[in-house]
All heavy atoms as TSV, in Angstrom:
chain	resi	resn	atom	element	x	y	z
A	1	MET	N	N	5.172	16.227	-1.579
A	1	MET	CA	C	5.263	14.789	-1.345
A	1	MET	C	C	5.137	14.085	-2.697
A	1	MET	O	O	4.266	14.430	-3.503
A	1	MET	CB	C	4.172	14.377	-0.389
A	1	MET	CG	C	4.178	12.870	-0.111
A	1	MET	SD	S	2.836	12.356	0.976
A	1	MET	CE	C	3.577	12.688	2.524
A	2	ALA	N	N	5.984	13.124	-2.916
A	2	ALA	CA	C	5.948	12.403	-4.170
A	2	ALA	C	C	4.754	11.415	-4.183
A	2	ALA	O	O	4.438	10.845	-3.179
A	2	ALA	CB	C	7.241	11.636	-4.348
A	3	LYS	N	N	4.170	11.305	-5.340
A	3	LYS	CA	C	3.023	10.391	-5.499
A	3	LYS	C	C	3.542	8.983	-5.670
A	3	LYS	O	O	4.461	8.744	-6.482
A	3	LYS	CB	C	2.170	10.828	-6.650
A	3	LYS	CG	C	0.869	10.092	-6.805
A	3	LYS	CD	C	0.042	10.635	-7.919
A	3	LYS	CE	C	-1.214	9.827	-8.050
A	3	LYS	NZ	N	-2.030	10.302	-9.151
A	4	LYS	N	N	2.965	7.992	-4.969
A	4	LYS	CA	C	3.374	6.597	-5.156
A	4	LYS	C	C	2.771	6.045	-6.419
A	4	LYS	O	O	1.644	6.324	-6.754
A	4	LYS	CB	C	2.870	5.767	-3.942
A	4	LYS	CG	C	3.586	6.068	-2.665
A	4	LYS	CD	C	3.103	5.097	-1.612
A	4	LYS	CE	C	3.827	5.382	-0.303
A	4	LYS	NZ	N	3.389	4.452	0.748
A	5	GLU	N	N	3.574	5.238	-7.099
A	5	GLU	CA	C	3.092	4.562	-8.293
A	5	GLU	C	C	2.266	3.392	-7.872
A	5	GLU	O	O	2.610	2.630	-6.941
A	5	GLU	CB	C	4.289	4.098	-9.139
A	5	GLU	CG	C	3.895	3.422	-10.403
A	5	GLU	CD	C	5.089	2.978	-11.206
A	5	GLU	OE1	O	6.162	3.536	-11.052
A	5	GLU	OE2	O	4.933	1.979	-11.946
A	6	SER	N	N	1.136	3.153	-8.559
A	6	SER	CA	C	0.287	2.019	-8.297
A	6	SER	C	C	0.332	1.030	-9.420
A	6	SER	O	O	0.500	1.420	-10.581
A	6	SER	CB	C	-1.149	2.473	-8.105
A	6	SER	OG	O	-1.293	3.243	-6.958
A	7	LYS	N	N	0.169	-0.239	-9.105
A	7	LYS	CA	C	0.074	-1.287	-10.108
A	7	LYS	C	C	-1.241	-1.982	-9.894
A	7	LYS	O	O	-1.662	-2.230	-8.765
A	7	LYS	CB	C	1.249	-2.262	-9.971
A	7	LYS	CG	C	2.550	-1.663	-10.378
A	7	LYS	CD	C	3.633	-2.793	-10.378
A	7	LYS	CE	C	4.955	-2.238	-10.875
A	7	LYS	NZ	N	5.938	-3.278	-11.043
A	8	SER	N	N	-1.872	-2.364	-10.959
A	8	SER	CA	C	-3.130	-3.090	-10.912
A	8	SER	C	C	-2.882	-4.576	-11.204
A	8	SER	O	O	-1.989	-4.928	-11.965
A	8	SER	CB	C	-4.121	-2.540	-11.950
A	8	SER	OG	O	-4.396	-1.198	-11.681
A	9	PHE	N	N	-3.689	-5.397	-10.587
A	9	PHE	CA	C	-3.646	-6.826	-10.859
A	9	PHE	C	C	-4.989	-7.472	-10.493
A	9	PHE	O	O	-5.769	-6.894	-9.751
A	9	PHE	CB	C	-2.506	-7.541	-10.100
A	9	PHE	CG	C	-2.707	-7.591	-8.628
A	9	PHE	CD1	C	-3.190	-8.767	-8.033
A	9	PHE	CD2	C	-2.402	-6.532	-7.800
A	9	PHE	CE1	C	-3.388	-8.842	-6.646
A	9	PHE	CE2	C	-2.571	-6.600	-6.455
A	9	PHE	CZ	C	-3.062	-7.742	-5.877
A	10	ILE	N	N	-5.252	-8.609	-11.056
A	10	ILE	CA	C	-6.474	-9.342	-10.796
A	10	ILE	C	C	-6.237	-10.304	-9.616
A	10	ILE	O	O	-5.245	-11.024	-9.610
A	10	ILE	CB	C	-6.958	-10.091	-12.023
A	10	ILE	CG1	C	-7.293	-9.057	-13.133
A	10	ILE	CG2	C	-8.156	-10.959	-11.701
A	10	ILE	CD1	C	-7.629	-9.712	-14.463
A	11	LEU	N	N	-7.146	-10.330	-8.706
A	11	LEU	CA	C	-7.048	-11.248	-7.587
A	11	LEU	C	C	-8.350	-12.052	-7.486
A	11	LEU	O	O	-9.467	-11.517	-7.453
A	11	LEU	CB	C	-6.883	-10.441	-6.268
A	11	LEU	CG	C	-6.880	-11.224	-4.980
A	11	LEU	CD1	C	-5.679	-12.157	-4.884
A	11	LEU	CD2	C	-6.889	-10.235	-3.796
A	12	ARG	N	N	-8.192	-13.336	-7.507
A	12	ARG	CA	C	-9.358	-14.239	-7.362
A	12	ARG	C	C	-9.453	-14.689	-5.922
A	12	ARG	O	O	-8.499	-15.210	-5.364
A	12	ARG	CB	C	-9.199	-15.448	-8.273
A	12	ARG	CG	C	-9.357	-15.089	-9.744
A	12	ARG	CD	C	-9.296	-16.321	-10.602
A	12	ARG	NE	N	-9.451	-15.997	-12.001
A	12	ARG	CZ	C	-8.484	-15.659	-12.840
A	12	ARG	NH1	N	-7.226	-15.723	-12.382
A	12	ARG	NH2	N	-8.705	-15.345	-14.063
A	13	VAL	N	N	-10.624	-14.408	-5.332
A	13	VAL	CA	C	-10.893	-14.740	-3.915
A	13	VAL	C	C	-12.232	-15.451	-3.875
A	13	VAL	O	O	-13.173	-15.002	-4.515
A	13	VAL	CB	C	-10.876	-13.463	-3.029
A	13	VAL	CG1	C	-11.181	-13.763	-1.608
A	13	VAL	CG2	C	-9.591	-12.698	-3.182
A	14	ASP	N	N	-12.339	-16.490	-3.046
A	14	ASP	CA	C	-13.618	-17.153	-2.935
A	14	ASP	C	C	-14.636	-16.228	-2.309
A	14	ASP	O	O	-14.303	-15.274	-1.610
A	14	ASP	CB	C	-13.475	-18.481	-2.150
A	14	ASP	CG	C	-13.098	-18.275	-0.716
A	14	ASP	OD1	O	-13.994	-17.971	0.102
A	14	ASP	OD2	O	-11.900	-18.345	-0.390
A	15	ALA	N	N	-15.880	-16.483	-2.597
A	15	ALA	CA	C	-16.991	-15.591	-2.168
A	15	ALA	C	C	-17.040	-15.410	-0.662
A	15	ALA	O	O	-17.294	-14.289	-0.197
A	15	ALA	CB	C	-18.332	-16.130	-2.710
A	16	GLU	N	N	-16.842	-16.439	0.105
A	16	GLU	CA	C	-16.896	-16.340	1.557
A	16	GLU	C	C	-15.795	-15.417	2.123
A	16	GLU	O	O	-16.073	-14.579	2.959
A	16	GLU	CB	C	-16.765	-17.744	2.186
A	16	GLU	CG	C	-17.013	-17.791	3.663
A	16	GLU	CD	C	-16.965	-19.224	4.154
A	16	GLU	OE1	O	-17.733	-20.050	3.644
A	16	GLU	OE2	O	-16.152	-19.468	5.066
A	17	THR	N	N	-14.615	-15.549	1.580
A	17	THR	CA	C	-13.507	-14.657	1.959
A	17	THR	C	C	-13.801	-13.222	1.558
A	17	THR	O	O	-13.605	-12.290	2.349
A	17	THR	CB	C	-12.188	-15.145	1.373
A	17	THR	OG1	O	-11.935	-16.471	1.843
A	17	THR	CG2	C	-11.039	-14.253	1.769
A	18	MET	N	N	-14.295	-13.037	0.346
A	18	MET	CA	C	-14.571	-11.702	-0.139
A	18	MET	C	C	-15.680	-11.033	0.717
A	18	MET	O	O	-15.586	-9.838	1.034
A	18	MET	CB	C	-14.998	-11.725	-1.601
A	18	MET	CG	C	-15.013	-10.389	-2.261
A	18	MET	SD	S	-13.365	-9.692	-2.227
A	18	MET	CE	C	-13.654	-8.096	-2.864
A	19	ASN	N	N	-16.679	-11.801	1.097
A	19	ASN	CA	C	-17.751	-11.259	1.951
A	19	ASN	C	C	-17.178	-10.800	3.280
A	19	ASN	O	O	-17.553	-9.734	3.823
A	19	ASN	CB	C	-18.846	-12.296	2.187
A	19	ASN	CG	C	-19.665	-12.546	0.956
A	19	ASN	OD1	O	-19.729	-11.693	0.042
A	19	ASN	ND2	N	-20.337	-13.692	0.896
A	20	ALA	N	N	-16.218	-11.567	3.840
A	20	ALA	CA	C	-15.600	-11.207	5.108
A	20	ALA	C	C	-14.749	-9.941	4.982
A	20	ALA	O	O	-14.772	-9.067	5.827
A	20	ALA	CB	C	-14.717	-12.378	5.644
A	21	ILE	N	N	-14.054	-9.813	3.866
A	21	ILE	CA	C	-13.213	-8.623	3.607
A	21	ILE	C	C	-14.115	-7.380	3.431
A	21	ILE	O	O	-13.844	-6.305	3.986
A	21	ILE	CB	C	-12.325	-8.837	2.377
A	21	ILE	CG1	C	-11.256	-9.905	2.644
A	21	ILE	CG2	C	-11.675	-7.523	1.916
A	21	ILE	CD1	C	-10.524	-10.392	1.425
A	22	GLU	N	N	-15.201	-7.522	2.670
A	22	GLU	CA	C	-16.121	-6.401	2.482
A	22	GLU	C	C	-16.745	-5.949	3.796
A	22	GLU	O	O	-16.870	-4.758	4.057
A	22	GLU	CB	C	-17.177	-6.813	1.483
A	22	GLU	CG	C	-16.667	-6.901	0.035
A	22	GLU	CD	C	-17.637	-7.528	-0.928
A	22	GLU	OE1	O	-18.607	-8.202	-0.502
A	22	GLU	OE2	O	-17.441	-7.319	-2.145
A	23	ALA	N	N	-17.120	-6.902	4.629
A	23	ALA	CA	C	-17.711	-6.557	5.946
A	23	ALA	C	C	-16.680	-5.877	6.813
A	23	ALA	O	O	-16.985	-4.873	7.473
A	23	ALA	CB	C	-18.244	-7.798	6.647
A	24	TRP	N	N	-15.447	-6.366	6.853
A	24	TRP	CA	C	-14.369	-5.798	7.612
A	24	TRP	C	C	-14.125	-4.338	7.106
A	24	TRP	O	O	-13.978	-3.411	7.930
A	24	TRP	CB	C	-13.150	-6.647	7.503
A	24	TRP	CG	C	-11.989	-6.312	8.436
A	24	TRP	CD1	C	-11.995	-5.386	9.451
A	24	TRP	CD2	C	-10.699	-6.860	8.386
A	24	TRP	NE1	N	-10.770	-5.343	10.052
A	24	TRP	CE2	C	-9.954	-6.269	9.419
A	24	TRP	CE3	C	-10.098	-7.839	7.627
A	24	TRP	CZ2	C	-8.611	-6.601	9.650
A	24	TRP	CZ3	C	-8.796	-8.172	7.867
A	24	TRP	CH2	C	-8.069	-7.570	8.899
A	25	ALA	N	N	-14.064	-4.166	5.833
A	25	ALA	CA	C	-13.842	-2.837	5.240
A	25	ALA	C	C	-14.964	-1.873	5.689
A	25	ALA	O	O	-14.672	-0.741	6.066
A	25	ALA	CB	C	-13.784	-2.930	3.704
A	26	ALA	N	N	-16.178	-2.299	5.639
A	26	ALA	CA	C	-17.304	-1.485	6.066
A	26	ALA	C	C	-17.179	-1.083	7.519
A	26	ALA	O	O	-17.431	0.075	7.897
A	26	ALA	CB	C	-18.623	-2.159	5.778
A	27	ASP	N	N	-16.751	-2.029	8.364
A	27	ASP	CA	C	-16.635	-1.762	9.809
A	27	ASP	C	C	-15.532	-0.702	10.027
A	27	ASP	O	O	-15.594	0.040	11.004
A	27	ASP	CB	C	-16.196	-3.056	10.551
A	27	ASP	CG	C	-17.309	-4.062	10.615
A	27	ASP	OD1	O	-18.523	-3.679	10.338
A	27	ASP	OD2	O	-17.044	-5.218	10.975
A	28	GLU	N	N	-14.529	-0.674	9.166
A	28	GLU	CA	C	-13.392	0.269	9.309
A	28	GLU	C	C	-13.539	1.525	8.453
A	28	GLU	O	O	-12.631	2.330	8.339
A	28	GLU	CB	C	-12.097	-0.466	8.961
A	28	GLU	CG	C	-11.909	-1.743	9.721
A	28	GLU	CD	C	-10.758	-1.693	10.699
A	28	GLU	OE1	O	-9.873	-0.832	10.546
A	28	GLU	OE2	O	-10.760	-2.525	11.622
A	29	PHE	N	N	-14.725	1.662	7.785
A	29	PHE	CA	C	-15.001	2.834	6.920
A	29	PHE	C	C	-13.954	2.940	5.818
A	29	PHE	O	O	-13.492	4.058	5.509
A	29	PHE	CB	C	-15.105	4.100	7.724
A	29	PHE	CG	C	-16.107	4.073	8.811
A	29	PHE	CD1	C	-15.761	3.931	10.137
A	29	PHE	CD2	C	-17.486	4.164	8.472
A	29	PHE	CE1	C	-16.706	3.821	11.115
A	29	PHE	CE2	C	-18.446	4.085	9.465
A	29	PHE	CZ	C	-18.041	3.925	10.817
A	30	ARG	N	N	-13.586	1.801	5.234
A	30	ARG	CA	C	-12.674	1.778	4.089
A	30	ARG	C	C	-13.360	1.131	2.881
A	30	ARG	O	O	-14.330	0.399	3.062
A	30	ARG	CB	C	-11.424	0.918	4.404
A	30	ARG	CG	C	-10.461	1.460	5.408
A	30	ARG	CD	C	-9.222	0.572	5.440
A	30	ARG	NE	N	-8.295	1.087	6.429
A	30	ARG	CZ	C	-7.990	0.457	7.552
A	30	ARG	NH1	N	-8.520	-0.673	7.852
A	30	ARG	NH2	N	-7.083	0.983	8.362
A	31	SER	N	N	-12.821	1.426	1.717
A	31	SER	CA	C	-13.289	0.695	0.541
A	31	SER	C	C	-12.719	-0.716	0.616
A	31	SER	O	O	-11.761	-0.972	1.387
A	31	SER	CB	C	-12.781	1.361	-0.728
A	31	SER	OG	O	-11.336	1.295	-0.800
A	32	THR	N	N	-13.284	-1.632	-0.143
A	32	THR	CA	C	-12.742	-3.007	-0.189
A	32	THR	C	C	-11.277	-2.968	-0.673
A	32	THR	O	O	-10.413	-3.629	-0.089
A	32	THR	CB	C	-13.578	-3.874	-1.114
A	32	THR	OG1	O	-14.928	-3.858	-0.606
A	32	THR	CG2	C	-13.065	-5.328	-1.117
A	33	ASN	N	N	-11.000	-2.166	-1.704
A	33	ASN	CA	C	-9.622	-2.050	-2.189
A	33	ASN	C	C	-8.684	-1.522	-1.094
A	33	ASN	O	O	-7.602	-2.009	-0.909
A	33	ASN	CB	C	-9.602	-1.140	-3.431
A	33	ASN	CG	C	-8.262	-1.137	-4.071
A	33	ASN	OD1	O	-7.810	-2.112	-4.611
A	33	ASN	ND2	N	-7.569	0.013	-4.032
A	34	GLY	N	N	-9.142	-0.461	-0.410
A	34	GLY	CA	C	-8.350	0.105	0.661
A	34	GLY	C	C	-8.062	-0.907	1.764
A	34	GLY	O	O	-6.982	-0.938	2.348
A	35	GLN	N	N	-9.078	-1.718	2.076
A	35	GLN	CA	C	-8.913	-2.727	3.119
A	35	GLN	C	C	-7.867	-3.789	2.674
A	35	GLN	O	O	-7.034	-4.176	3.484
A	35	GLN	CB	C	-10.224	-3.416	3.406
A	35	GLN	CG	C	-10.209	-4.340	4.629
A	35	GLN	CD	C	-10.051	-3.590	5.926
A	35	GLN	OE1	O	-10.262	-2.393	6.013
A	35	GLN	NE2	N	-9.641	-4.300	6.965
A	36	LEU	N	N	-7.942	-4.222	1.457
A	36	LEU	CA	C	-6.980	-5.175	0.940
A	36	LEU	C	C	-5.536	-4.599	0.971
A	36	LEU	O	O	-4.629	-5.300	1.336
A	36	LEU	CB	C	-7.337	-5.626	-0.483
A	36	LEU	CG	C	-8.540	-6.601	-0.559
A	36	LEU	CD1	C	-9.053	-6.695	-1.975
A	36	LEU	CD2	C	-8.180	-7.941	0.007
A	37	GLN	N	N	-5.426	-3.326	0.587
A	37	GLN	CA	C	-4.114	-2.672	0.652
A	37	GLN	C	C	-3.596	-2.640	2.080
A	37	GLN	O	O	-2.430	-2.896	2.342
A	37	GLN	CB	C	-4.160	-1.249	0.059
A	37	GLN	CG	C	-4.356	-1.289	-1.430
A	37	GLN	CD	C	-4.469	0.129	-1.989
A	37	GLN	OE1	O	-5.104	1.023	-1.397
A	37	GLN	NE2	N	-3.871	0.361	-3.148
A	38	TRP	N	N	-4.477	-2.315	3.014
A	38	TRP	CA	C	-4.085	-2.247	4.458
A	38	TRP	C	C	-3.661	-3.628	4.932
A	38	TRP	O	O	-2.630	-3.754	5.636
A	38	TRP	CB	C	-5.252	-1.705	5.277
A	38	TRP	CG	C	-4.931	-1.601	6.723
A	38	TRP	CD1	C	-4.282	-0.582	7.350
A	38	TRP	CD2	C	-5.217	-2.590	7.709
A	38	TRP	NE1	N	-4.150	-0.921	8.697
A	38	TRP	CE2	C	-4.705	-2.118	8.939
A	38	TRP	CE3	C	-5.870	-3.814	7.692
A	38	TRP	CZ2	C	-4.861	-2.812	10.124
A	38	TRP	CZ3	C	-6.000	-4.526	8.860
A	38	TRP	CH2	C	-5.503	-4.010	10.086
A	39	ILE	N	N	-4.436	-4.668	4.594
A	39	ILE	CA	C	-4.129	-6.063	5.047
A	39	ILE	C	C	-2.765	-6.471	4.508
A	39	ILE	O	O	-1.930	-7.013	5.261
A	39	ILE	CB	C	-5.232	-7.043	4.547
A	39	ILE	CG1	C	-6.562	-6.787	5.290
A	39	ILE	CG2	C	-4.749	-8.475	4.721
A	39	ILE	CD1	C	-7.742	-7.507	4.674
A	40	ILE	N	N	-2.486	-6.165	3.233
A	40	ILE	CA	C	-1.224	-6.565	2.629
A	40	ILE	C	C	-0.075	-5.780	3.282
A	40	ILE	O	O	0.959	-6.356	3.615
A	40	ILE	CB	C	-1.238	-6.341	1.112
A	40	ILE	CG1	C	-2.245	-7.330	0.468
A	40	ILE	CG2	C	0.121	-6.464	0.503
A	40	ILE	CD1	C	-2.630	-7.035	-0.951
A	41	THR	N	N	-0.253	-4.460	3.474
A	41	THR	CA	C	0.768	-3.639	4.078
A	41	THR	C	C	1.102	-4.128	5.488
A	41	THR	O	O	2.261	-4.240	5.915
A	41	THR	CB	C	0.372	-2.160	4.089
A	41	THR	OG1	O	0.162	-1.752	2.736
A	41	THR	CG2	C	1.462	-1.297	4.741
A	42	GLU	N	N	0.048	-4.432	6.279
A	42	GLU	CA	C	0.259	-4.924	7.653
A	42	GLU	C	C	0.980	-6.255	7.696
A	42	GLU	O	O	1.889	-6.454	8.494
A	42	GLU	CB	C	-1.074	-5.036	8.398
A	42	GLU	CG	C	-1.646	-3.716	8.828
A	42	GLU	CD	C	-0.728	-2.961	9.766
A	42	GLU	OE1	O	-0.372	-3.483	10.831
A	42	GLU	OE2	O	-0.310	-1.831	9.416
A	43	ALA	N	N	0.621	-7.145	6.765
A	43	ALA	CA	C	1.307	-8.448	6.665
A	43	ALA	C	C	2.774	-8.259	6.315
A	43	ALA	O	O	3.651	-8.900	6.925
A	43	ALA	CB	C	0.602	-9.315	5.648
A	44	LEU	N	N	3.076	-7.338	5.392
A	44	LEU	CA	C	4.467	-7.069	5.046
A	44	LEU	C	C	5.212	-6.436	6.195
A	44	LEU	O	O	6.384	-6.792	6.450
A	44	LEU	CB	C	4.496	-6.163	3.797
A	44	LEU	CG	C	4.092	-6.806	2.489
A	44	LEU	CD1	C	3.907	-5.744	1.438
A	44	LEU	CD2	C	5.116	-7.866	2.029
A	45	ARG	N	N	4.568	-5.544	6.867
A	45	ARG	CA	C	5.238	-4.867	8.049
A	45	ARG	C	C	5.507	-5.929	9.133
A	45	ARG	O	O	6.615	-5.948	9.672
A	45	ARG	CB	C	4.326	-3.764	8.574
A	45	ARG	CG	C	4.918	-3.009	9.773
A	45	ARG	CD	C	4.036	-1.847	10.252
A	45	ARG	NE	N	4.047	-0.828	9.216
A	45	ARG	CZ	C	2.932	-0.338	8.617
A	45	ARG	NH1	N	1.763	-0.809	8.954
A	45	ARG	NH2	N	2.994	0.592	7.722
A	46	ASN	N	N	4.564	-6.764	9.465
A	46	ASN	CA	C	4.758	-7.764	10.466
A	46	ASN	C	C	5.849	-8.776	10.080
A	46	ASN	O	O	6.531	-9.295	10.984
A	46	ASN	CB	C	3.428	-8.524	10.739
A	46	ASN	CG	C	2.422	-7.653	11.443
A	46	ASN	OD1	O	2.782	-6.663	12.081
A	46	ASN	ND2	N	1.178	-7.963	11.330
A	47	ALA	N	N	6.023	-9.048	8.818
A	47	ALA	CA	C	7.031	-9.985	8.349
A	47	ALA	C	C	8.368	-9.278	8.116
A	47	ALA	O	O	9.350	-9.887	7.689
A	47	ALA	CB	C	6.594	-10.631	7.044
A	48	LYS	N	N	8.387	-7.950	8.393
A	48	LYS	CA	C	9.602	-7.124	8.199
A	48	LYS	C	C	10.060	-7.188	6.743
A	48	LYS	O	O	11.260	-7.339	6.495
A	48	LYS	CB	C	10.706	-7.488	9.165
A	48	LYS	CG	C	10.312	-7.248	10.612
A	48	LYS	CD	C	11.410	-7.555	11.576
A	48	LYS	CE	C	11.155	-7.308	13.037
A	48	LYS	NZ	N	9.926	-6.985	13.565
A	49	ARG	N	N	9.121	-7.116	5.833
A	49	ARG	CA	C	9.451	-7.194	4.383
A	49	ARG	C	C	9.162	-5.887	3.656
A	49	ARG	O	O	9.306	-5.856	2.441
A	49	ARG	CB	C	8.699	-8.359	3.763
A	49	ARG	CG	C	9.130	-9.700	4.318
A	49	ARG	CD	C	8.836	-10.773	3.351
A	49	ARG	NE	N	9.437	-12.023	3.700
A	49	ARG	CZ	C	10.482	-12.505	3.066
A	49	ARG	NH1	N	11.042	-11.841	2.079
A	49	ARG	NH2	N	10.978	-13.674	3.435
A	50	LEU	N	N	8.743	-4.857	4.360
A	50	LEU	CA	C	8.547	-3.599	3.679
A	50	LEU	C	C	9.874	-2.950	3.417
A	50	LEU	O	O	10.796	-3.025	4.260
A	50	LEU	CB	C	7.727	-2.651	4.549
A	50	LEU	CG	C	6.212	-2.812	4.520
A	50	LEU	CD1	C	5.574	-1.784	5.462
A	50	LEU	CD2	C	5.659	-2.630	3.158
A	51	PRO	N	N	10.081	-2.315	2.271
A	51	PRO	CA	C	11.348	-1.620	2.033
A	51	PRO	C	C	11.533	-0.493	3.006
A	51	PRO	O	O	10.554	0.119	3.437
A	51	PRO	CB	C	11.184	-1.096	0.579
A	51	PRO	CG	C	9.825	-1.365	0.173
A	51	PRO	CD	C	9.151	-2.219	1.168
A	52	LYS	N	N	12.737	-0.213	3.373
A	52	LYS	CA	C	13.070	0.869	4.271
A	52	LYS	C	C	12.759	2.200	3.578
A	52	LYS	O	O	13.024	2.367	2.428
A	52	LYS	CB	C	14.544	0.827	4.662
A	52	LYS	CG	C	14.986	-0.443	5.325
A	52	LYS	CD	C	14.868	-0.340	6.816
A	52	LYS	CE	C	15.585	-1.477	7.506
A	52	LYS	NZ	N	14.757	-2.557	7.870
A	53	LYS	N	N	12.179	3.125	4.352
A	53	LYS	CA	C	11.893	4.475	3.844
A	53	LYS	C	C	13.219	5.251	3.802
A	53	LYS	O	O	14.020	5.180	4.738
A	53	LYS	CB	C	10.896	5.185	4.689
A	53	LYS	CG	C	9.505	4.578	4.591
A	53	LYS	CD	C	8.517	5.397	5.379
A	53	LYS	CE	C	7.142	4.788	5.259
A	53	LYS	NZ	N	6.137	5.554	6.008
A	54	LYS	N	N	13.412	6.023	2.762
A	54	LYS	CA	C	14.570	6.897	2.665
A	54	LYS	C	C	14.381	8.068	3.604
A	54	LYS	O	O	13.327	8.613	3.737
A	54	LYS	CB	C	14.757	7.376	1.245
A	54	LYS	CG	C	15.084	6.297	0.241
A	54	LYS	CD	C	15.233	6.887	-1.154
A	54	LYS	CE	C	15.481	5.788	-2.172
A	54	LYS	NZ	N	15.559	6.285	-3.512
A	55	LYS	N	N	15.484	8.464	4.249
A	55	LYS	CA	C	15.428	9.596	5.172
A	55	LYS	C	C	15.477	10.877	4.423
A	55	LYS	O	O	16.147	11.038	3.433
A	55	LYS	CB	C	16.567	9.527	6.182
A	55	LYS	CG	C	16.451	8.371	7.164
A	55	LYS	CD	C	17.488	8.434	8.212
A	55	LYS	CE	C	17.292	7.285	9.183
A	55	LYS	NZ	N	18.252	7.334	10.243
A	56	ASP	N	N	14.787	11.881	4.949
A	56	ASP	CA	C	14.798	13.217	4.401
A	56	ASP	C	C	16.128	13.875	4.739
A	56	ASP	O	O	16.553	13.870	5.881
A	56	ASP	CB	C	13.637	14.036	5.004
A	56	ASP	CG	C	13.440	15.379	4.359
A	56	ASP	OD1	O	14.351	15.846	3.609
A	56	ASP	OD2	O	12.380	15.993	4.582
A	57	ASN	N	N	16.798	14.431	3.742
A	57	ASN	CA	C	18.123	15.016	3.932
A	57	ASN	C	C	18.010	16.512	4.289
A	57	ASN	O	O	19.036	17.192	4.253
A	57	ASN	CB	C	19.016	14.795	2.739
A	57	ASN	CG	C	18.475	15.430	1.481
A	57	ASN	OD1	O	17.501	16.174	1.532
A	57	ASN	ND2	N	19.099	15.159	0.348
A	58	GLY	N	N	16.842	16.992	4.633
A	58	GLY	CA	C	16.699	18.371	5.026
A	58	GLY	C	C	16.340	19.302	3.862
A	58	GLY	O	O	15.962	20.436	4.061
A	59	THR	N	N	16.397	18.797	2.640
A	59	THR	CA	C	16.068	19.613	1.463
A	59	THR	C	C	14.592	19.496	1.070
A	59	THR	O	O	14.116	20.193	0.194
A	59	THR	CB	C	16.907	19.200	0.221
A	59	THR	OG1	O	16.559	17.906	-0.127
A	59	THR	CG2	C	18.395	19.323	0.532
A	60	GLY	N	N	13.874	18.604	1.768
A	60	GLY	CA	C	12.493	18.380	1.376
A	60	GLY	C	C	12.340	17.301	0.308
A	60	GLY	O	O	11.272	16.891	-0.001
A	61	GLU	N	N	13.492	16.884	-0.211
A	61	GLU	CA	C	13.481	15.827	-1.236
A	61	GLU	C	C	13.830	14.484	-0.570
A	61	GLU	O	O	14.627	14.455	0.347
A	61	GLU	CB	C	14.501	16.108	-2.344
A	61	GLU	CG	C	14.167	17.346	-3.146
A	61	GLU	CD	C	15.174	17.621	-4.203
A	61	GLU	OE1	O	15.974	16.718	-4.501
A	61	GLU	OE2	O	15.185	18.744	-4.741
A	62	ILE	N	N	13.214	13.471	-1.069
A	62	ILE	CA	C	13.510	12.124	-0.528
A	62	ILE	C	C	14.135	11.279	-1.601
A	62	ILE	O	O	13.858	11.366	-2.736
A	62	ILE	CB	C	12.219	11.457	-0.011
A	62	ILE	CG1	C	11.660	12.260	1.152
A	62	ILE	CG2	C	12.452	10.057	0.444
A	62	ILE	CD1	C	10.371	11.777	1.727
């Protein structure tokens, strides 16, 4: 399986929102970073803005 490339960026969030995200992450047994990634991915999926996945052509390569 190919490793996904990650990009880093700074995100400024007010303290109240960050506290809510941290609590939500703890409830779901995720890191805060993992929770933010999940929230963003779900929002993109719901908006139908995620790129289409390439189909496997049977060679194991994508």
